[in-house]
N, C-alpha and C positions, 0 to 999 in steps of 0.2 A: 574509794575506788583506788586500786592498786595503782604504785607509784611507776610500774611498767607498763601499766596502760595509758597513764595521763603522758609519761615521755614519747611512746610512742605514736599517739594523738598527735604531739606536738613535730615528730619528724614528718607524720603523712602531714601537717600543714604546710611545712617548710619545702616537701617537696620530695624528703629524702628517705626513699624505700626502703633503701639495706639497713640503714641505725633502725626504724620504725622495725622491720623485723628482727635484728639485732633485740633488741626489748621483748620483742614479742616469746620470742625463743628462750629470754632470761626468766618468765616469768615464772612461781610455783606452779605444780601442777592444780591446783586447786581454780585459779585462775584461768587455765586452758582451758578449763571446761564451762568458759559462762561465754555467756551471748556474745560480749560487748568484747571480746578474744574473739572471738569467729567473724564477729561485723570488722574489726580492723582488718583482719587477714583479707576479707571480700574487699576491701579500702585499696589495702595495696596490689594486690591481683586486680583490681579492674585496673589501676593505675598504670599495670605493667602490659595488660592485655592479655593479662593469660587466661584466659575464658575458661580453659577446661578448669583450672582449678577455682575460680569464681565457681563455676556449676559444682564441683565437688563442695566446696563450703556452705553455696546454698543452698545444697542440701540436708549437710549438719542444720543450719537454719529452719528450713521446713519442717522437720522435727517436733522445734521446739517453738518457733515464731513462726506459725501459718498464715499468716493473716496481717504481718508486718509489712508494711508497703518495700523498705528496703530487702528485703528479703525476696518478694515478688519480682520487684523493677530488676532485681539485680541479675535473681535465676533467669528472668525472661530476655536479658541483655546477654545475659552469656549466650542461650540458645542463640538468638541475633547471630552475634560474632561470629558463632560456628558454623553458619549457615543454613541453623537449624529454624527460621523462622515461623515455622508452622508449630511448631513445639510451645515460640514464645507467645504465637496466638492463641494456643489451645489453653497453657496457662494462665493467661488476659482472660480469657472466655469466663474459666471457672475462677475468678480474681472476686472475693468478694465484695457486696454492693456497697459498703465505704469507700472500694475506692473509684469506683464511678462518681464520686464528686473532686476525683483528684486531675487538677489537668495534665499532668505527667501522663496519669494513665493516657488520657485522650491521644496525648502527642506520639507516645510510646507507641500504643495500639495503630498509630497508622502510620507508623514506621515499618511495621511488622507485617499489614496490609499492603502497603506496598510493595514490600519483600515479595509477597504474594500474588501479587499482582492485580490485588481488589482495589482501583486506583478509585472509582465512586464513591469507595467505605472509608478508603483512607482519606477521603476530602470532607466526607463526614467529620468524623472524628478529629479530624486539624479543627475545624467548624467550632466543634464542642470545646475543644483545649485553647482555642483563640476569645470565645467565649470568657470562660474560667480566667485567661490568664492573658491579657492581649501585652503581653513581652514577648510570650513564645512566639507572633507572628516573624520578627526579626530573627530570631535563631531558626525557625520553618525555610527558609530559604535561603540559610547555608548549612542546611543539614543535606549531606550527600546522597543520606538514608529515605529522600524526599524527593529528589532530582524527578525521579520515573512521575509521581502524580503532580508536577508542575509540565513536564513533555505532554502528559496524556491531557493536560488541561487545557494546551496550548493549538494542541492536533485535534481536540472535541470539538 
């Protein structure tokens, strides 16, 4: 692994995204074409909530790592954060079968379904997520993307 990549990872862990970006800008051309380099940019843009940039970077990743959970989860989140939850839902609908064993898959699917006002399906996905990872229950209670499913449950 190139020293600039390691340095960028360290800056990201410390929450200093400007220094991480500087390290990535200083990488040699051969490193700038690597999947690791693109993934680090996705992490930086995600932390800065630059969702259009996340979408663009994950478009590149989709060409090289279309079945990598990192790629799919970040691309779907970029769609969702841009108000395109239907696109996130579609991406998840076509996700590889291996994703359907991941608690994060069901949790995020529930969030996207909530945005589409599909509350009973969202609740079903949350149940699957909780079965796979019970720790997600507490996170779900504080997740504003899931507020409407809890309201629907109370009203229904």
